[in-house]
N, C-alpha and C positions, 0 to 999 in steps of 0.2 A: 448694729440696727437700727433704723430711727423708724416714724410712726406707718413712714406708706410699706416698710420693709415688711412689719411688721401685724398690719391690715394683711397683704398681700400671701403673708402664709398662714395667715388667721385663714382669712377667704377662697383658699388651696385648701386645708384642713376636713374647715366645714365641709365644703362643697355648693357656697351661696356666691353671690358677688359680692367686690369691694364694697362697693355704697352699704351696704346690711352688714358685713364687717364692719367697717367704719362709725354706722353707725351707733355696731354693737360694744365696740372699746368706746366708744366715745361716752353711753354710757354708762358703760360699768366705773368708767372712770369716775365720773361725774356720780356717781353713788360715792365710791371711799368714798375722795376728798369734802364731799358731803358729809356725811358719819362721820371723818379720823376730826370732822370742823362742829362738830359735839362733844365730840369727846367719846366717843364709839372705839370701836375697835375691832376691824372686818380680820374678818384668820380666814385662807384661803388655803386647808386643809394637804398639806404637801408643798406647797408653796411657800406659803410665811403669811405675817402680821401684818399689818399697818394700825400704830395705832398714834396722839399728838402726847408727850413729851413734857413735863414741864423742866423750859430752864433757869437754875436760879439765877440771881444778878451777883457778876462778880467784876475786877477789877482788873485790866488788859492796857495792854503798849501800847502808845503808835509809834510802829515801826520808823516812823521817819525821825520823829523830836526826842521822843523815850519817857513823853508826859504821859504819864496815870492818866484814865478814862474809865468814866460806872460806866458800864456792858447790862442796863440791863433787863430784866429776869423777864421771860416770854415761854412760847410755849410754840414747838417744833413741830412737827414732825416725824416719823419713827417706821425705821421694817426692821422687824425680827425675822429672816431666812427662817423656813421649815425644815425638818430633817429630809424629807423626799430632794427639796432646792441642794441641804449644802452638800448628799452625797452627791446631786450633778451632775454638781462645779466642782470634789474635790477628782472629779475620776476614779469612785472607790466604791465597791459593790455590796450593798444593803444585806447582814448580814441578815440568817434562816432566824 
């Protein structure tokens, strides 16, 4: 599924225009990116959590030459799926 297909499904589900659904999706994505880039986490209960994670510096290997490379430390985005999302993907039913 691509962004246009997601917008179309969201527009039908919310009974709004595709333009409005596109603006809502763009706004939500922008808010998530801004919060995570500041170091905050964004939790959508039942869906998952977006957060930033620090990746330590390490030594890698150039696959072509085999030479050692120094890979610097960096901060990367991370997504952890929520329990409801995991259950939906696995096809299992929730325990009562």
